[in-house]
VODREN-296986 format. One line per 8 residues: number of its first residue (from 1); their letters; for each residue x, y, z of C-alpha. Coordinates in Angstrom, 2 decimals. Example, Ala and Ser with C-alpha at 12.3 -4.5 7.8 and 13.67 -1.06 7.14 Angstrom:
// VODREN-296986
1	as	12.30 -4.50 7.80  13.67 -1.06 7.14
// end
This chain:
// VODREN-296986
1	xxxxxxxx	15.72 -16.46 -85.27  19.01 -16.57 -83.35  18.87 -18.78 -80.26  19.87 -15.98 -77.90  17.10 -13.74 -79.23  14.64 -16.55 -78.59  16.18 -16.92 -75.13  15.69 -13.21 -74.45
9	xxxxxxxx	12.04 -13.48 -75.44  11.62 -16.48 -73.15  13.25 -14.58 -70.27  10.95 -11.60 -70.86  7.85 -13.79 -70.72  8.83 -15.67 -67.55  6.86 -15.00 -64.37  10.15 -14.51 -62.52
17	xxxxxxxx	13.77 -13.97 -63.50  17.11 -14.65 -61.77  19.37 -11.62 -62.30  22.85 -11.06 -60.90  23.52 -7.35 -60.32  27.09 -6.01 -60.26  28.04 -2.65 -58.77  31.45 -1.01 -58.49
25	xxxxxxxx	31.23 2.53 -57.17  33.49 5.56 -57.05  34.89 4.44 -53.69  36.68 1.60 -55.56  36.45 -0.65 -52.51  35.32 -3.74 -54.42  32.61 -5.39 -56.48  29.13 -5.88 -55.02
33	xxxxxxxx	27.35 -8.97 -56.38  23.62 -9.37 -55.65  21.81 -12.46 -56.91  18.12 -11.61 -57.11  14.82 -13.18 -58.09  12.51 -10.63 -59.73  8.80 -11.23 -60.16  6.81 -8.90 -62.39
41	xxxxxxxx	7.96 -5.54 -63.70  7.25 -1.83 -63.25  5.32 -0.88 -60.12  4.34 -4.55 -59.69  7.98 -5.61 -59.26  8.95 -7.66 -56.24  12.50 -8.75 -55.48  14.04 -11.44 -53.31
49	xxxxxxxx	17.75 -11.24 -52.52  19.09 -14.79 -52.85  22.78 -14.15 -52.19  25.09 -11.19 -51.74  28.80 -10.62 -51.43  31.26 -7.76 -51.69  34.62 -8.89 -53.06  37.35 -6.38 -52.16
57	xxxxxxxx	39.72 -5.14 -54.85  43.47 -5.51 -54.42  45.48 -2.31 -54.10  47.11 -3.05 -57.46  43.69 -3.26 -59.14  42.53 -0.04 -57.44  45.68 1.77 -58.49  45.15 0.69 -62.08
65	xxxxxxxx	41.74 2.35 -62.05  43.02 5.42 -60.20  45.50 5.99 -63.03  42.58 7.11 -65.25  39.83 7.80 -62.68  38.39 11.34 -62.64  41.41 12.75 -64.50  41.32 15.08 -67.50
73	xxxxxxxx	44.72 13.93 -68.74  45.43 10.19 -68.94  47.34 7.55 -70.86  44.65 6.54 -73.36  46.10 3.06 -73.78  45.59 2.44 -70.05  41.90 3.34 -70.44  41.44 1.01 -73.41
81	xxxxxxxx	43.15 -1.89 -71.67  41.15 -1.34 -68.48  37.89 -1.64 -70.41  38.73 -5.29 -71.04  40.70 -5.91 -67.84  37.90 -4.79 -65.52  35.31 -6.87 -67.37  37.55 -9.94 -67.32
89	xxxxxxxx	38.18 -9.56 -63.59  34.48 -9.03 -62.87  33.66 -12.14 -64.91  36.05 -14.21 -62.79  34.43 -12.86 -59.61  30.97 -13.72 -60.97  31.96 -17.30 -61.69  33.72 -17.63 -58.33
97	xxxxxxxx	30.70 -16.37 -56.38  28.26 -18.53 -58.34  30.39 -21.56 -57.52  30.49 -20.55 -53.85  26.69 -20.13 -53.81  26.12 -23.46 -55.57  24.48 -21.79 -58.58  25.25 -22.71 -62.19
105	xxxxxxxx	25.69 -19.96 -64.78  22.84 -21.44 -66.84  20.47 -20.83 -63.90  21.09 -17.06 -64.14  18.87 -15.35 -66.70  20.75 -12.05 -66.89  23.90 -10.33 -65.69  23.40 -6.62 -64.93
113	xxxxxxxx	26.67 -4.70 -64.82  27.04 -1.06 -63.82  30.68 -1.05 -64.88  33.27 1.31 -63.41  32.73 5.04 -63.73  35.97 6.71 -64.82  34.69 10.19 -65.66  31.41 11.98 -65.01
121	xxxxxxxx	30.96 15.31 -66.80  27.50 16.86 -66.57  27.16 20.45 -67.75  27.01 21.60 -64.14  30.65 20.46 -63.90  32.22 21.10 -67.32  30.41 24.43 -67.80  30.42 24.23 -71.63
129	xxxxxxxx	27.00 25.43 -72.74  27.38 24.07 -76.27  28.34 20.58 -75.06  26.08 17.83 -73.70  26.00 16.01 -70.38  28.42 13.10 -70.53  29.58 10.17 -68.46  31.79 7.13 -69.08
137	xxxxxxxx	31.71 3.68 -67.49  34.10 0.93 -68.57  34.12 -2.85 -68.11  32.93 -4.18 -71.47  29.66 -6.10 -71.52  30.70 -8.35 -74.40  33.69 -9.61 -72.43  31.41 -10.31 -69.45
145	xxxxxxxx	28.87 -12.21 -71.57  31.53 -14.18 -73.41  33.44 -15.22 -70.29  30.42 -16.04 -68.10  28.08 -17.42 -70.76  25.29 -15.19 -69.36  23.35 -12.60 -71.37  24.68 -9.30 -70.04
153	xxxxxxxx	23.03 -5.88 -69.82  25.46 -3.04 -69.16  26.30 0.63 -69.78  22.97 1.81 -68.35  23.81 5.49 -67.99  24.17 6.39 -71.68  20.44 6.07 -72.43  19.64 8.43 -69.55
161	xxxxxxxx	22.01 11.02 -71.02  20.56 10.49 -74.51  17.07 11.13 -73.12  18.15 14.47 -71.63  19.36 13.44 -68.18  22.80 13.64 -66.60  23.36 9.88 -66.44  22.99 9.90 -62.64
169	xxxxxxxx	21.69 9.13 -60.15  19.90 6.15 -61.73  18.66 4.83 -58.39  15.36 6.64 -59.00  14.09 3.97 -61.37  14.64 0.93 -59.17  13.72 2.85 -56.02  10.41 3.94 -57.52
177	xxxxxxxx	9.49 0.41 -58.59  10.61 -1.38 -55.44  10.16 1.04 -52.53  7.32 3.49 -53.18  4.77 3.34 -50.36  1.40 5.08 -50.42  1.03 7.37 -47.42  4.73 7.83 -46.63
185	xxxxxxxx	7.09 10.34 -48.20  10.45 8.63 -48.42  14.03 9.74 -48.91  16.25 6.82 -49.90  19.69 8.16 -49.06  22.81 6.44 -50.36  26.15 7.64 -49.03  28.77 6.19 -51.36
193	xxxxxxxx	31.71 8.11 -52.78  29.15 10.75 -53.72  26.00 11.12 -51.62  22.63 11.02 -53.35  19.00 10.47 -52.50  15.79 9.46 -54.22  12.60 11.21 -53.14  9.49 9.04 -53.35
201	xxxxxxxx	6.24 10.94 -52.72  3.56 9.36 -50.57  1.00 9.70 -53.36  3.30 7.56 -55.59  3.19 10.21 -58.33  5.93 9.57 -60.94  6.00 13.28 -61.79  6.99 14.25 -58.23
209	xxxxxxxx	9.63 11.55 -57.71  13.23 12.52 -58.41  16.82 11.68 -57.54  19.77 13.99 -56.94  23.36 14.05 -55.81  23.99 16.23 -52.78  27.79 16.43 -52.87  30.64 14.43 -51.32
217	xxxxxxxx	29.80 11.28 -49.44  32.92 9.30 -48.58  35.14 10.42 -51.45  36.84 13.32 -49.64  37.10 11.34 -46.39  38.73 8.39 -48.14  41.08 10.52 -50.25  42.27 12.57 -47.27
225	xxxxxxxx	42.66 9.47 -45.06  44.79 7.76 -47.74  46.92 10.85 -48.28  47.57 11.94 -44.70  47.03 8.83 -42.56  48.09 6.14 -45.08  44.90 4.17 -44.41  42.28 3.15 -47.00
233	xxxxxxxx	39.43 4.86 -45.11  38.47 6.20 -41.68  36.94 3.05 -40.20  34.08 3.87 -37.81  35.21 7.54 -37.94  37.93 6.76 -35.39  40.25 9.44 -36.76  37.56 12.10 -37.28
241	xxxxxxxx	36.28 11.60 -33.74  39.69 12.63 -32.44  39.18 16.07 -33.97  36.73 18.95 -33.73  34.67 20.59 -36.47  36.29 23.88 -37.50  33.44 26.38 -38.20  35.68 28.64 -40.29
249	xxxxxxxx	36.86 25.79 -42.46  33.35 24.37 -42.80  32.12 27.76 -44.01  34.88 27.87 -46.62  33.94 24.39 -47.89  30.29 25.41 -48.10  31.17 28.31 -50.41  31.52 25.76 -53.24
257	xxxxxxxx	29.04 26.90 -55.97  27.78 23.34 -56.52  26.05 23.40 -53.14  24.03 26.45 -54.15  22.72 24.95 -57.39  19.11 23.75 -57.29  18.31 20.06 -57.15  18.22 17.71 -58.96
265	xxxxxxxx	21.90 17.81 -59.95  24.83 15.41 -60.24  28.56 15.57 -59.63  31.52 13.27 -59.02  35.09 13.03 -57.69  36.10 15.06 -60.75  35.22 18.07 -58.57  35.40 16.75 -55.02
273	xxxxxxxx	39.02 15.63 -54.82  42.19 16.29 -52.85  42.85 19.23 -55.17  39.49 20.71 -54.16  40.47 20.45 -50.50  43.87 22.04 -51.17  42.38 24.94 -53.13  39.92 25.61 -50.31
281	xxxxxxxx	42.73 25.55 -47.74  44.47 28.35 -49.64  41.72 30.64 -48.29  42.02 29.34 -44.72  43.28 32.21 -42.51  44.83 30.12 -39.74  47.59 28.27 -41.57  47.47 24.48 -41.88
289	xxxxxxxx	44.58 22.96 -39.88  45.04 20.06 -37.52  44.59 16.88 -39.67  42.08 15.38 -37.24  40.07 18.61 -37.21  40.14 18.69 -41.00  38.81 15.13 -41.23  36.15 15.91 -38.63
297	xxxxxxxx	35.13 18.97 -40.66  34.95 16.98 -43.92  32.75 14.41 -42.18  30.46 17.19 -40.98  30.43 18.64 -44.52  29.02 15.38 -45.90  26.18 15.39 -43.37  25.51 19.13 -43.65
305	xxxxxxxx	25.16 19.13 -47.44  22.92 16.05 -47.34  20.70 17.66 -44.72  20.53 20.97 -46.59  19.44 19.19 -49.77  16.75 17.23 -47.94  15.44 20.36 -46.22  15.19 22.13 -49.59
313	xxxxxxxx	12.37 19.74 -50.59  9.04 21.29 -49.65  7.06 18.60 -47.85  3.95 18.12 -45.82  2.89 15.02 -43.95  4.95 12.13 -42.64  8.33 11.28 -44.13  11.38 9.18 -43.31
321	xxxxxxxx	14.98 8.81 -44.47  16.23 5.29 -45.28  20.02 5.19 -45.42  22.41 2.88 -47.28  25.96 2.82 -48.65  29.33 2.89 -46.93  28.52 6.12 -45.13  25.61 4.40 -43.38
329	xxxxxxxx	28.28 2.68 -41.25  29.98 5.96 -40.25  28.71 6.83 -36.74  29.86 10.44 -36.97  27.97 11.08 -40.22  24.86 9.57 -38.61  25.32 11.72 -35.48  25.58 14.91 -37.54
337	xxxxxxxx	22.58 13.95 -39.69  20.47 13.50 -36.56  21.58 16.92 -35.33  20.86 18.64 -38.66  17.53 16.82 -39.18  16.15 16.56 -35.62  12.52 16.08 -36.63  13.14 13.45 -39.30
345	xxxxxxxx	13.28 9.72 -38.61  16.53 8.27 -40.06  16.66 4.48 -40.27  18.77 1.85 -41.99  17.66 0.45 -45.36  17.16 -2.99 -43.80  13.89 -1.62 -42.37  12.52 -2.07 -45.91
353	xxxxxxxx	13.73 -5.65 -46.07  16.82 -4.95 -48.19  20.46 -4.89 -47.14  21.79 -1.36 -47.47  25.11 -2.74 -48.66  23.40 -4.71 -51.46  20.97 -1.99 -52.52  22.94 -0.46 -55.40
361	xxxxxxxx	23.66 -3.83 -57.02  19.99 -4.77 -56.61  18.91 -1.54 -58.29  20.97 -2.23 -61.41  19.54 -5.74 -61.51  16.12 -4.04 -61.40  17.07 -1.89 -64.39  18.00 -5.04 -66.32
369	xxxxxxxx	14.66 -6.55 -65.36  12.93 -3.51 -66.84  15.03 -3.69 -70.01  13.67 -7.12 -70.88  10.28 -7.18 -69.13  9.15 -3.57 -68.69  5.95 -2.48 -70.40  5.90 1.26 -69.87
377	xxxxxxxx	4.18 3.57 -72.34  6.36 6.13 -74.11  4.30 9.00 -72.69  5.09 8.05 -69.07  7.69 10.18 -67.27  9.64 9.73 -64.06  11.64 12.52 -62.51  10.99 14.76 -65.51
385	xxxxxxxx	12.35 12.30 -68.11  10.67 9.63 -70.24  10.44 6.35 -68.33  13.01 4.68 -70.57  14.57 1.23 -70.71  18.32 1.42 -70.19  21.28 -0.80 -70.90  23.02 -2.42 -73.84
393	xxxxx	22.49 -6.14 -74.42  25.52 -8.37 -74.96  24.99 -11.96 -76.09  27.37 -14.77 -75.05  27.75 -16.07 -78.60
// end
């Protein structure tokens, strides 16, 4: 038997595993690296975060991704080259962080890489009834494994699509294993480029748990801030707080059909882009809005659509919202959420013992843990889909 297959079996049988989770989201701000120790699997999983860092991307690297990101028409050669380029860059960041943390590559059992989403096309977006849900993440796992010497599990979303899902949000699986709590209904809200939440019922029923996107998180805020203020993002909502929410404009944004579709659902920057803002403004009766008011209104839109999705879940008993992602640091989003959800307790993810900034990388490390150590029966479902193992395994040699 090949040595790496024997090594995989050994890793699966260990009482605990060291897994390095990598996450690069649609905001393109950088690579999150979360070094974790996992004990057990399934609902018996426990995780300890050993080290975490976010390494920012250079503008040149971001622009390379933006050349193909969420676009229907691209230079195909650029896409092919990026598949290797992204993986090679991520591998160098892995090795750099491990050196900084004083950890050798041989001490890491698995590398869990989300990759970089370049196009997300569920049926709810492409509208082609005879075509499947589809999504594409690049950053080749074989390159990562070869350059780091660590067994790599990557490309998690394809199995979810193959099983009948939309390939997102995948947070449900790790959230269910790590954060379910008997007696408390929980919303685990992540505000990244796109906002999404996982609902975990207080009775811990896997048939009631689900995850859904709600609409734009930071993607419209970041895109508009780059375009009109020449800044990468609206830090601490300083620009938006100079403006006022325009009720007319907010109503026009809320006419988007995606917001009326029932949950669970998924979407991406393929829809919520600068073009979407410009098309909406064509219906605005007052001419060009004040840029600060427009940014304030977009910020309110993020909070409003999150709150509407949460309120659409019929609940009884006690429940709380635990918030993570870049939007968790936006004081204006938090202010609006508190106004729209006055009777719901909204707290930071750290209340559950996990850094909100590290959560997404931890969750993909949890998926890798399940890939090698999970022991779920085929008849078990979670969120309406079979409780599947996800990810492709790449061996270093």
